[in-house]
N, C-alpha and C positions, 0 to 999 in steps of 0.2 A: 504494500500500500504506500503510495507516494504522497507526501504532504506538499502543499504549495510552498514555494520559497518564501522565506521571511523577508519582509521589506524593512529597510533600515529605519530606525526611529528618527523622526524629524526634529523633535524637541521634547523637553520634559518640563512640566509645569509643577512647581512646588508651592504649596499653600501652607503658610505657617503663621498662625495667630493674626490673620488679617493682612498679611503682606504677600505679595506675589513676586516670585522670582522666576524668570525665564532662563533656562540653561542654554548654553551655546548649542546650536544644532550640530548633530553628529554627521549629518549628510546634507548636501545642498538641498534646500527646500525648493520644490517645484513651484512654478508660477501658479498662484491660485486664481481660479476663474472669477470674474466679476459677475455680480448678479445684474439682471436687467435693470436699468435705471441708475446703476452705480458706476462711478468713474475709477474706483480703486478696489483692489482686492480686499477681501474680508479681513485677512490677517493684519494688513496695515491699518485698517479702520479700527480694529481692536487695540492695536498698539498705540495709536494716536489717542484713543479714548482713555486708556490707562495712563498715558503721560499727562493728559489734561487734568484728570481728577486725582491722580495719585493712586497707586495700586491698592494701598491699604484702605483708602476711603471708598473706593469702588466696591471692594469685597465686603467691607463692614456695612455698607449700605444694603447690599443684597443679602448677606448672611449674617444676621446679628446673633450673637451667642445667646442661647437660652430661649430663643423664639422659634417656633416651628415655621416651616416654609409656607404652609397653607393652614388656614383655619376655617371652620365652618363647613367642612366637607363631610358628607355622609356617604360612606362606602356601601354599595349594595352587594352583599354576599348571599343573597337569597336565590332559591332555585325554582320553586314552584310558583304557580299563579297566585296562590294565597300569600306567599312570602313577598312577591312583587307588589301585591295590593297593599300589604302592610307597610312595605318600604315607601311606596308613593304617598300614602296618607301620613306616615310619620314625618317624611321630609317636608310635606306641605305644612304640617303643624309646626315643625321646627323653624320654618322661615318667619313665623310670627313672634318667636321668642328671641330676645337679644342674647340670652345665655347660650342657647343651643346653636345660634348662628356663629358664635365665636369659639365653638368646640368642635374638634374632629371626632366623629363617631363612626362606628361600623355596625351594620345590621346583618346578623348571621342567621342561617336557617339550617335545621337538620330535619328533613322530611321523614315521616314514618307513616306507612300505610295503615297501621293498626291504631295508633294513638293520635294521629294528627301531627302537624309540623311543630317542632320546638323552635322557638325564635328567641333571640337575645340581642340586646343592644349593648355594645361595649365601647369603652374608651381606653386606649393603651392597655389592652388585654385585661381590663377590669370590667366585669359584667355589671351593668347598671340596671338592666331590666331583663327578665326572663319569663317566658310564658309558653304554654302549649296552645296553638291556634286551633279553634274549633273548625270542623269541616264546612260550616256555613259561611259563605262570603259576606253576608250581611253583618255578622258579628265582628269582623276584622277591624272595622273603623273604631269600635269601642276599645279594642285592645291597643290600637295605635294611639288613641287619645290618652289612655291610661299610661302608656309607655312614655309619651311626651311629658306628661305631668310628673311622673316619677323620676325620669332622668333629669328634668329641670330642677326638681327639689333636691335630688342628691348632689348635683353640681353646685347649687347654692350652699347647701350644708357643708360640702367639702371646702369651698372657698372661704366660708366663715371660719371653719376650724383651722385652715392654714393661716388665716390672718391672725387668729388668736394664739396659735402655737408656733409662730415663726421664730426660729432660733438660728442665728447666723452661723453657728458652729456645725449645724447638721445639714446634710444635703437633702434634696427634695425626696429621694427615695427612703431616707431614714426617718422621716417624720411620721 
């Protein structure tokens, strides 16, 4: 079995605490194509932007330490039609809540033909709501409403407890 030949590395990007260092290219860099409507290659545009703002400022603006990249995202990990219905209703209800729109959640489902679908809402692998959906589609909206209320209450309680128990000597996971 023949493997394709390795192409030489063009350059190495090192990111260290908000600073950006470009290593010297190991092989001559090929001319990068320009996009329609652009007069210069993408690489030179990136280099000019980093020189204008400073590499550390550009990275710290994009990736702030301790802040997630996205917030207010609800990931759909459901499988069946009942799970999809629950997810749609839960996501509609979460748009009305400021607390839920600033939190990243995921909705999981484990279908079971005998007992109905088990569904749970989690944040960072912590289950905030768990229920077994009934086989009737009309009851799913009530479960989604209950889930939105319970998740919102738990997030409020957790933020209150974190504000009261904040200790600078402990990390977030140790509290």
